[in-house]
LUMDO-688160 format. One record per atom (N, C-alpha, C): residue number from 1; z, y, x; residue in one letter; chain; atom name. Coordinates in steps of 0.2 Angstrom, whole numbers, plus 2048, in hexadecimal, padded with zeros to 3 digits. Layout:
NUM / Z / Y / X / a / A / CA
...
END
This chain:
1 / EC0 / CA8 / E26 / m / A / N
1 / EC5 / CAB / E20 / m / A / CA
1 / ECA / CAD / E22 / m / A / C
2 / ECC / CB2 / E20 / d / A / N
2 / ED4 / CB4 / E22 / d / A / CA
2 / EDA / CB1 / E20 / d / A / C
3 / EDE / CAF / E26 / r / A / N
3 / EE3 / CA9 / E25 / r / A / CA
3 / EE8 / CAC / E1F / r / A / C
4 / EE8 / CB1 / E1E / e / A / N
4 / EEE / CB3 / E19 / e / A / CA
4 / EEA / CB1 / E12 / e / A / C
5 / EE3 / CB1 / E11 / i / A / N
5 / EE0 / CAF / E0B / i / A / CA
5 / EE0 / CA9 / E0B / i / A / C
6 / EE0 / CA4 / E10 / i / A / N
6 / EE0 / C9E / E10 / i / A / CA
6 / EE8 / C9B / E0D / i / A / C
7 / EED / C9E / E10 / e / A / N
7 / EF3 / C9D / E0E / e / A / CA
7 / EF5 / C9F / E07 / e / A / C
8 / EF2 / CA5 / E04 / r / A / N
8 / EF3 / CA7 / DFD / r / A / CA
8 / EF0 / CA1 / DF9 / r / A / C
9 / EEA / C9E / DFB / a / A / N
9 / EE6 / C9A / DF7 / a / A / CA
9 / EEB / C93 / DF7 / a / A / C
10 / EED / C91 / DFC / k / A / N
10 / EF1 / C8B / DFC / k / A / CA
10 / EF7 / C8B / DF7 / k / A / C
11 / EF9 / C91 / DF6 / n / A / N
11 / EFF / C91 / DF1 / n / A / CA
11 / EFE / C93 / DEA / n / A / C
12 / EF8 / C92 / DE8 / i / A / N
12 / EF6 / C92 / DE1 / i / A / CA
12 / EF8 / C8C / DDE / i / A / C
13 / EFA / C8D / DD7 / n / A / N
13 / EFC / C88 / DD3 / n / A / CA
13 / EF4 / C84 / DD0 / n / A / C
14 / EF2 / C80 / DD3 / l / A / N
14 / EEC / C7E / DD0 / l / A / CA
14 / EEB / C7B / DCA / l / A / C
15 / EF0 / C77 / DC6 / m / A / N
15 / EF1 / C76 / DBF / m / A / CA
15 / EF1 / C7B / DBB / m / A / C
16 / EF6 / C81 / DBE / a / A / N
16 / EF6 / C86 / DB8 / a / A / CA
16 / EF0 / C8B / DB9 / a / A / C
17 / EEC / C8A / DBD / y / A / N
17 / EE5 / C8F / DBF / y / A / CA
17 / EE2 / C8B / DBA / y / A / C
18 / EE0 / C84 / DBA / l / A / N
18 / EDB / C82 / DB6 / l / A / CA
18 / EDC / C83 / DAF / l / A / C
19 / EE4 / C80 / DAE / e / A / N
19 / EE5 / C82 / DA6 / e / A / CA
19 / EE5 / C8A / DA4 / e / A / C
20 / EE8 / C8D / DA7 / l / A / N
20 / EE9 / C95 / DA4 / l / A / CA
20 / EE3 / C98 / DA4 / l / A / C
21 / EE0 / C98 / DAB / v / A / N
21 / ED9 / C9D / DAD / v / A / CA
21 / ED4 / C99 / DA9 / v / A / C
22 / ED1 / C93 / DAC / l / A / N
22 / ECC / C90 / DAA / l / A / CA
22 / ECC / C8D / DA3 / l / A / C
23 / ED1 / C8A / DA0 / g / A / N
23 / ED3 / C8A / D9A / g / A / CA
23 / ED1 / C81 / D9A / g / A / C
24 / ED2 / C7D / D9F / l / A / N
24 / ED2 / C76 / D9F / l / A / CA
24 / ED8 / C72 / D9B / l / A / C
25 / ED6 / C6E / D98 / v / A / N
25 / EDC / C6A / D95 / v / A / CA
25 / EDE / C63 / D98 / v / A / C
26 / EE5 / C62 / D9A / p / A / N
26 / EE7 / C5C / D9D / p / A / CA
26 / EE5 / C57 / D99 / p / A / C
27 / EE3 / C51 / D9D / h / A / N
27 / EE1 / C4A / D98 / h / A / CA
27 / EE5 / C46 / D9A / h / A / C
28 / EEA / C46 / DA0 / k / A / N
28 / EEE / C41 / DA1 / k / A / CA
28 / EF2 / C44 / DA7 / k / A / C
29 / EF9 / C42 / DA6 / r / A / N
29 / EFE / C46 / DAB / r / A / CA
29 / F01 / C3F / DAD / r / A / C
30 / F02 / C40 / DB5 / s / A / N
30 / F06 / C3A / DB7 / s / A / CA
30 / F0C / C3D / DBC / s / A / C
31 / F11 / C3B / DBC / a / A / N
31 / F17 / C3D / DC0 / a / A / CA
31 / F15 / C3C / DC8 / a / A / C
32 / F12 / C37 / DC9 / n / A / N
32 / F0F / C34 / DCF / n / A / CA
32 / F09 / C37 / DD2 / n / A / C
33 / F04 / C38 / DCD / n / A / N
33 / EFD / C39 / DCF / n / A / CA
33 / EFA / C3F / DCD / n / A / C
34 / EFD / C44 / DCA / g / A / N
34 / EFB / C48 / DC7 / g / A / CA
34 / EF7 / C4A / DC1 / g / A / C
35 / EF2 / C4E / DC0 / t / A / N
35 / EF0 / C4F / DBA / t / A / CA
35 / EE8 / C4E / DBA / t / A / C
36 / EE5 / C4C / DB5 / f / A / N
36 / EDE / C4B / DB5 / f / A / CA
36 / EDC / C4F / DAF / f / A / C
37 / ED5 / C53 / DB0 / y / A / N
37 / ED2 / C57 / DAD / y / A / CA
37 / ECA / C55 / DAB / y / A / C
38 / EC8 / C56 / DA7 / l / A / N
38 / EC0 / C57 / DA6 / l / A / CA
38 / EBD / C5B / DAB / l / A / C
39 / EB8 / C59 / DAF / s / A / N
39 / EB5 / C5D / DB3 / s / A / CA
39 / EB1 / C62 / DAF / s / A / C
40 / EB3 / C69 / DB3 / p / A / N
40 / EAF / C6E / DAF / p / A / CA
40 / EA8 / C6E / DB2 / p / A / C
41 / EA7 / C6B / DB6 / f / A / N
41 / EA0 / C6B / DB8 / f / A / CA
41 / E9A / C68 / DB5 / f / A / C
42 / E9C / C61 / DB1 / r / A / N
42 / E97 / C5E / DAE / r / A / CA
42 / E9B / C5B / DA7 / r / A / C
43 / E97 / C58 / DA3 / q / A / N
43 / E99 / C55 / D9D / q / A / CA
43 / E9C / C4F / D9F / q / A / C
44 / EA2 / C4D / D9D / e / A / N
44 / EA5 / C46 / D9C / e / A / CA
44 / EAA / C45 / D98 / e / A / C
45 / EAA / C3E / D98 / k / A / N
45 / EAF / C3B / D93 / k / A / CA
45 / EB5 / C3A / D95 / k / A / C
46 / EB5 / C37 / D9B / g / A / N
46 / EBC / C36 / D9F / g / A / CA
46 / EBD / C3A / DA4 / g / A / C
47 / EC4 / C3D / DA4 / p / A / N
47 / EC5 / C42 / DAB / p / A / CA
47 / EC5 / C40 / DB2 / p / A / C
48 / EC1 / C43 / DB4 / s / A / N
48 / EC0 / C43 / DBC / s / A / CA
48 / EC3 / C47 / DC2 / s / A / C
49 / EC5 / C4D / DC0 / l / A / N
49 / EC7 / C51 / DC3 / l / A / CA
49 / ECF / C4F / DC3 / l / A / C
50 / ED1 / C4F / DC9 / h / A / N
50 / ED9 / C4D / DCA / h / A / CA
50 / EDC / C53 / DCE / h / A / C
51 / EE2 / C55 / DCC / v / A / N
51 / EE6 / C59 / DD0 / v / A / CA
51 / EED / C55 / DD2 / v / A / C
52 / EEF / C56 / DD9 / s / A / N
52 / EF5 / C53 / DDA / s / A / CA
52 / EFB / C57 / DD9 / s / A / C
53 / F01 / C56 / DD6 / y / A / N
53 / F07 / C5A / DD5 / y / A / CA
53 / F0A / C59 / DDD / y / A / C
54 / F0A / C55 / DE0 / s / A / N
54 / F0E / C55 / DE6 / s / A / CA
54 / F0A / C5A / DEC / s / A / C
55 / F04 / C59 / DED / n / A / N
55 / F02 / C5D / DF2 / n / A / CA
55 / EFD / C63 / DF0 / n / A / C
56 / EFD / C64 / DE9 / g / A / N
56 / EF6 / C69 / DE6 / g / A / CA
56 / EF0 / C68 / DE8 / g / A / C
57 / EED / C62 / DEA / i / A / N
57 / EE6 / C62 / DEB / i / A / CA
57 / EE3 / C5F / DE6 / i / A / C
58 / EDD / C60 / DE5 / w / A / N
58 / ED8 / C5D / DE1 / w / A / CA
58 / ED1 / C58 / DE4 / w / A / C
END
């Protein structure tokens, strides 16, 4: 993969993308632990998809 594409991907705000583009609703926000969402890949009652504020990983 092109290095420029990788660097651009690293700069995407994952939480904004999940909420604004995919329409996911945050179920729990924490200053230290990030945000939890219901997985878009399966039916679930408790949020399992986690995105970290500090390092932008999921």
